[in-house]
N, C-alpha and C positions, 0 to 999 in steps of 0.2 A: 743323563748324558746330554751334552750340548754339541750340536753340529754347526759349523759355520763354513762359509766359503767366501773367497775374495776374488773379485773379477778384475780384468785388465783395465777397466775404466776408472778404478780408484787411483788416488794420487800415489806417486812412486817416489820414495826417497832413496838415498844411496843404499841403505840397508834393506829396504823393502821391495826392491825391483824384481825380486823373485816371485812376487805374488801372481803374476800372470800364469805361472805353472802350478799353483796350488789348486787342488780340486776340493778336497774336504779334509779338514783336520778335526779331531775329536777330543773333547775333554770329558774324562770319566770322573764323576764324583768331585769335581773341582780340584782334583789332585794329580791327575795323570793326563798329560798332553801328548797326543799321538799324531804325528805327521809321517808315519812310516810309509816308504815307497811312493812318495808324491812327486818325484822328479824335481825336488827343490834344489836350487843352486845357492840359496842363502837361508838364514834362519829368520822367520817372521819376527818383527819387533815387539808385538803386543802379547807377550807371555805373562799370564797372571802371576803375581808374586807368591801366591799360595801353593803353586805347583810343587809336587814332590818328585814326579817322574817325567822326564822329557824323552820322547822317542822320535829321533830323526833318522833312524836307520834306513838303509836302502834308498838313499837320495844321492844327488850328485854334488854334494857340498865340496867346494874347492878351498875356500878361505874362511876362517873364523877370526873375527876381530875381537879384541878384549871387550869392546863396548856392545857386542851383540846381545849378551845376556844382561838383563837388569839385575838388581840385587834380588837374588832368589834364596833367601835364608832357609827355606824349607826343602830345597832341592836335595834329593838323596841319590837319584839315578839319572845319568845322562847317557843315552845310547846314540852313538854316531857311527855304528858299525855298518859295513857294507855287506 
């Protein structure tokens, strides 16, 4: 399991400006990426290409652009539920 956090002091791009609200996201077995309930307003851009499951449920996502997700050929589950 890998934990990471991103602080407000890091550079902010158009897609990554939500990082000030991210506390901790978790990657399980390099396959499952969970940012459930982190009060995110956008999707973080650095999602590993090997990810099979993305969980962004219970966040405040308003808009999703086509370019938000990189090529994720292994992605099987995307949870954006509230």
